C-alpha positions as CSV (number, residue, x, y, z in Angstrom):
1,M,145.2,71.5,134.6
2,P,143.8,75.0,135.0
3,V,142.1,76.5,131.9
4,D,143.9,79.3,130.1
5,W,140.7,81.3,129.6
6,I,142.3,84.0,127.5
7,E,143.5,81.6,124.9
8,T,140.5,79.3,125.2
9,F,138.2,82.3,124.5
10,K,140.2,83.1,121.4
11,T,139.6,79.6,120.1
12,W,135.9,79.5,121.1
13,S,135.2,82.8,119.3
14,K,135.9,81.3,115.9
15,P,133.1,80.3,113.5
16,P,132.9,76.7,112.1
17,S,135.3,75.5,109.5
18,E,134.6,76.0,105.8
19,T,134.0,72.3,105.5
20,E,131.2,72.4,108.1
21,E,129.7,75.5,106.5
22,D,129.7,73.7,103.1
23,K,127.9,70.7,104.6
24,A,125.3,73.1,106.2
25,S,124.7,74.9,102.9
26,R,124.4,71.5,101.1
27,A,121.8,70.3,103.5
28,A,119.6,73.4,103.0
29,R,120.0,73.2,99.2
30,M,119.1,69.5,99.1
31,I,116.0,70.1,101.1
32,N,114.9,72.8,98.8
33,D,115.6,70.7,95.7
34,A,113.8,67.7,97.3
35,V,110.5,69.5,98.0
36,R,110.5,71.1,94.6
37,S,111.3,67.9,92.7
38,T,108.1,66.0,93.5
39,D,104.5,66.7,92.6
40,F,103.3,66.8,96.2
41,L,103.8,70.5,96.4
42,K,103.3,71.3,92.7
43,G,101.5,74.7,92.3
44,R,102.1,75.8,95.9
45,N,103.9,79.0,96.5
46,F,106.6,78.6,99.2
47,S,110.1,79.6,100.0
48,T,112.9,77.5,101.6
49,Y,115.8,79.0,103.5
50,P,118.3,78.2,106.3
51,T,117.5,79.8,109.7
52,G,119.0,79.6,113.2
53,S,122.6,79.7,114.3
54,Y,124.0,78.6,111.0
55,R,122.5,81.4,109.0
56,N,123.2,83.9,111.8
57,N,126.9,82.6,112.0
58,T,126.7,82.0,115.8
59,N,126.8,78.2,115.7
60,V,129.4,76.4,117.7
61,R,129.0,72.6,117.6
62,S,130.3,70.4,114.9
63,N,127.5,68.2,113.5
64,S,124.7,70.3,115.1
65,D,121.4,70.4,113.1
66,V,120.8,72.8,110.3
67,D,117.5,74.6,110.8
68,V,115.6,75.1,107.5
69,A,112.3,77.0,107.2
70,I,109.8,76.1,104.5
71,V,107.3,78.8,104.3
72,L,103.9,78.6,102.5
73,S,102.7,82.0,101.2
74,D,99.3,80.8,99.9
75,A,97.8,81.4,103.4
76,F,98.7,83.3,106.5
77,F,98.1,83.5,110.2
78,W,97.6,86.9,111.8
79,T,97.4,89.0,115.0
80,I,95.6,92.3,115.4
81,P,95.7,95.0,118.1
82,D,93.6,94.7,121.2
83,G,90.2,96.2,120.8
84,M,90.0,95.7,117.1
85,T,88.1,92.9,115.2
86,A,89.1,90.6,112.4
87,E,86.3,91.9,110.3
88,T,87.8,95.4,110.4
89,F,90.8,94.0,108.5
90,G,88.8,91.7,106.2
91,L,90.1,88.6,108.1
92,G,88.5,85.5,109.6
93,K,87.9,83.2,106.6
94,S,89.6,79.8,106.6
95,A,92.1,79.1,103.9
96,P,91.2,76.1,101.7
97,Y,94.8,74.9,102.0
98,G,96.5,75.5,105.3
99,L,99.3,74.4,107.6
100,A,98.0,70.9,108.2
101,D,97.7,70.2,104.5
102,F,101.2,71.8,103.9
103,R,102.8,69.7,106.6
104,A,101.3,66.5,105.2
105,D,102.5,67.2,101.6
106,L,105.9,68.3,102.9
107,H,106.2,65.0,104.7
108,R,105.5,63.1,101.5
109,A,108.0,65.2,99.6
110,L,110.8,64.7,102.1
111,V,110.2,60.9,102.4
112,A,110.3,60.7,98.6
113,K,113.8,62.1,98.7
114,Y,115.2,60.8,102.0
115,G,113.1,57.8,102.9
116,A,113.7,56.4,106.3
117,D,116.1,59.3,107.2
118,V,113.0,61.4,107.8
119,T,111.4,61.4,111.3
120,P,108.3,63.6,111.8
121,G,108.2,65.5,115.0
122,N,105.5,67.7,116.6
123,K,106.9,70.8,114.9
124,T,109.8,69.8,112.6
125,F,110.9,67.0,110.4
126,D,114.2,65.6,111.5
127,I,116.5,64.5,108.6
128,A,119.5,62.4,109.5
129,G,122.9,63.5,108.2
130,N,125.6,61.6,106.5
131,S,129.2,62.0,105.4
132,G,128.2,64.7,102.9
133,R,125.6,66.7,104.8
134,L,124.8,67.7,108.3
135,P,121.5,66.6,110.0
136,A,118.7,69.1,109.5
137,D,115.4,70.1,111.0
138,A,112.9,71.2,108.4
139,T,110.0,73.2,109.7
140,P,106.8,74.1,107.8
141,F,105.5,77.6,108.4
142,L,102.8,79.9,107.1
143,V,103.4,83.6,106.7
144,H,102.4,85.6,109.8
145,R,101.1,89.1,109.6
146,R,101.1,91.3,112.7
147,Y,98.7,94.1,111.9
148,T,99.6,97.5,113.5
149,G,96.2,99.1,113.3
150,R,97.6,101.8,111.1
151,R,97.0,102.5,107.4
152,T,99.7,102.8,104.8
153,L,100.0,105.8,102.5
154,S,98.0,103.8,99.9
155,G,95.2,103.2,102.4
156,T,95.8,99.5,103.0
157,W,96.2,98.1,106.5
158,E,99.9,98.1,107.6
159,Y,101.4,94.8,108.9
160,L,104.7,93.4,109.9
161,E,105.5,90.0,108.3
162,G,107.1,87.0,110.0
163,V,106.4,83.3,110.0
164,E,104.2,81.1,112.2
165,T,103.8,77.4,112.8
166,R,101.8,75.3,115.2
167,P,102.5,71.9,116.7
168,A,101.0,68.9,114.9
169,D,99.4,67.6,118.2
170,G,96.6,70.1,117.8
171,S,97.5,72.0,121.0
172,G,97.1,75.3,119.1
173,K,100.3,76.8,120.5
174,R,101.4,79.6,118.3
175,I,105.1,79.7,117.4
176,I,105.9,83.0,115.7
177,N,109.4,83.8,114.4
178,W,111.0,86.8,112.8
179,H,113.9,85.2,110.9
180,Q,114.8,88.2,108.6
181,E,114.7,90.7,111.4
182,H,116.9,88.5,113.6
183,Y,119.4,88.2,110.8
184,D,119.5,91.9,109.9
185,R,119.7,93.2,113.5
186,G,122.4,90.6,114.4
187,V,124.5,91.8,111.4
188,A,124.0,95.4,112.5
189,K,125.0,94.6,116.1
190,N,128.1,92.7,114.9
191,T,129.2,95.6,112.7
192,A,128.7,98.1,115.6
193,T,130.8,96.0,117.9
194,N,133.6,95.4,115.5
195,R,132.4,91.8,115.0
196,R,132.7,91.0,118.7
197,F,128.9,90.4,119.3
198,K,128.9,87.1,117.5
199,R,132.3,86.1,118.8
200,V,131.3,86.6,122.4
201,A,128.0,84.8,121.7
202,R,130.0,81.8,120.5
203,I,132.2,82.0,123.5
204,L,129.3,81.9,125.9
205,K,127.6,79.1,124.1
206,R,130.8,77.1,124.4
207,T,131.2,78.1,128.0
208,R,127.7,76.6,128.6
209,A,128.8,73.3,127.0
210,H,132.0,73.3,129.1
211,M,129.9,73.8,132.2
212,E,127.8,70.8,131.2
213,E,130.8,68.6,130.6
214,S,133.1,69.6,133.4
215,G,131.4,72.0,135.7
216,T,130.3,71.7,139.3
217,P,126.9,70.1,140.0
218,D,125.4,73.7,140.3
219,A,127.0,74.7,137.0
220,R,125.6,71.7,135.2
221,R,122.1,72.3,136.6
222,A,122.3,76.0,135.6
223,A,123.5,75.2,132.0
224,A,120.9,72.5,131.2
225,P,117.7,74.7,130.7
226,V,119.5,77.5,128.8
227,P,119.3,77.2,125.0
228,S,121.9,78.7,122.7
229,F,119.2,81.1,121.3
230,L,118.7,82.6,124.8
231,I,122.5,83.1,125.2
232,E,122.7,84.9,121.8
233,C,119.8,87.2,122.9
234,L,121.4,88.0,126.3
235,V,124.6,89.0,124.6
236,Y,122.7,91.1,122.0
237,N,120.9,93.1,124.8
238,C,124.3,94.2,126.2
239,P,125.4,97.7,125.2
240,D,128.1,98.2,122.7
241,S,130.3,99.5,125.5
242,C,130.7,95.9,126.8
243,F,132.7,95.0,123.7
244,N,136.2,95.8,122.5
245,R,137.5,96.2,126.1
246,E,141.0,95.0,125.2
247,D,142.8,94.5,121.9
248,G,143.7,90.9,121.1
249,S,141.6,89.4,123.9
250,Y,138.0,88.6,124.6
251,Y,138.4,88.0,128.3
252,K,137.2,91.4,129.5
253,D,134.4,91.5,126.9
254,V,133.0,88.2,128.3
255,Q,133.4,89.5,131.8
256,A,131.5,92.7,131.0
257,V,128.8,90.9,129.1
258,I,128.1,88.4,131.9
259,Q,128.1,91.1,134.5
260,H,125.8,93.4,132.6
261,A,123.4,90.6,131.6
262,W,123.3,89.3,135.2
263,N,122.3,92.8,136.4
264,Q,119.6,92.9,133.7
265,T,118.0,89.7,134.8
266,K,117.8,90.3,138.6
267,D,114.1,90.8,138.6
268,D,111.1,91.1,136.3
269,T,111.2,94.9,136.3
270,V,114.8,95.4,135.1
271,S,114.4,92.5,132.6
272,S,111.2,93.8,131.1
273,P,112.9,95.8,128.3
274,L,114.9,92.8,127.1
275,V,114.0,91.5,123.6
276,E,115.0,88.7,121.2
277,V,117.5,89.7,118.6
278,S,114.7,90.4,116.1
279,G,113.3,93.1,118.4
280,M,109.9,91.7,117.8
281,K,109.3,89.6,121.0
282,K,110.0,90.0,124.7
283,L,112.8,87.8,125.8
284,F,111.0,86.6,128.9
285,G,107.3,85.7,129.4
286,S,104.9,82.8,129.3
287,H,105.4,82.5,125.5
288,Q,109.0,81.4,126.0
289,G,110.5,78.0,127.0
290,W,112.8,79.5,129.5
291,T,112.5,81.9,132.4
292,R,114.4,85.0,133.7
293,A,115.5,82.9,136.7
294,H,117.1,80.4,134.3
295,A,119.1,83.1,132.6
296,H,120.1,84.8,135.9
297,E,121.3,81.5,137.5
298,F,123.2,80.5,134.3
299,L,125.1,83.9,134.2
300,L,126.1,83.5,137.9
301,R,127.4,80.0,137.4
302,A,129.2,81.0,134.2
303,W,130.9,83.8,136.1
304,Q,132.0,81.3,138.8
305,H,133.0,78.6,136.2
306,V,135.5,80.9,134.5
307,G,136.6,82.4,137.8
308,F,136.0,86.0,137.2
309,K,136.5,88.4,140.1
310,A,134.2,91.3,141.0
């Protein structure tokens, strides 16, 4: 039976049910309570908060993992402008308690609460869900400072603050995220588009899942390497004029977004200005787990999967 895409997009645009949101919030609260209720992290200064699609209200799959960041503020990683030295900023000394120590103590604290439900990974701790909470990924971070090379009015060195983690395998790969900036800019974009940014992001995420489940072999191959985070960023980079094309329908919005994003990913030159929702990182490059070609092919196959006409 042919898909009624107009009605399907209306359904796919909706956020999760209140029950699912309650489970997600409960998982984040329980992790916070767990790591604070033991002595393993006693005296350490850290914050715990949900991240990812649940916090940003762009999640689409029931029972998908809740991402939780646990950020130690007693030490920090940093980057400085090219041509400047760490000594200039008073940096370079090793912290007596760093990420490896924090990860080990966090593991002990989580096991004390969840026991065998905790599985340590290279970056995160996977916590199995149950009837009362969704599964969760708890990731240890340190604060990250990106120094600008400028001084503040008070004379101190200016920096932008995010979070950073590194894999437990010792590879040294730097994973730097900007959770608050992502959230704030996503809310602003959603407001500017009359709440259609997040609705269209959900629709395209569900379109990808539909391609994987029932698409052509080409559609399945194109959908596989494209994470939901990339889809959200592609939608974010589309101008506000791509949204609100027709009252009561998202069909023309999705068409406009796919077409614009496809044109933006034709080659490295036109895709160079594209950024993550946070605005703090380029969307494509060696630091990412996807490529411009992945995005471009996905958008083409999504267009074909729905049956849009030029």
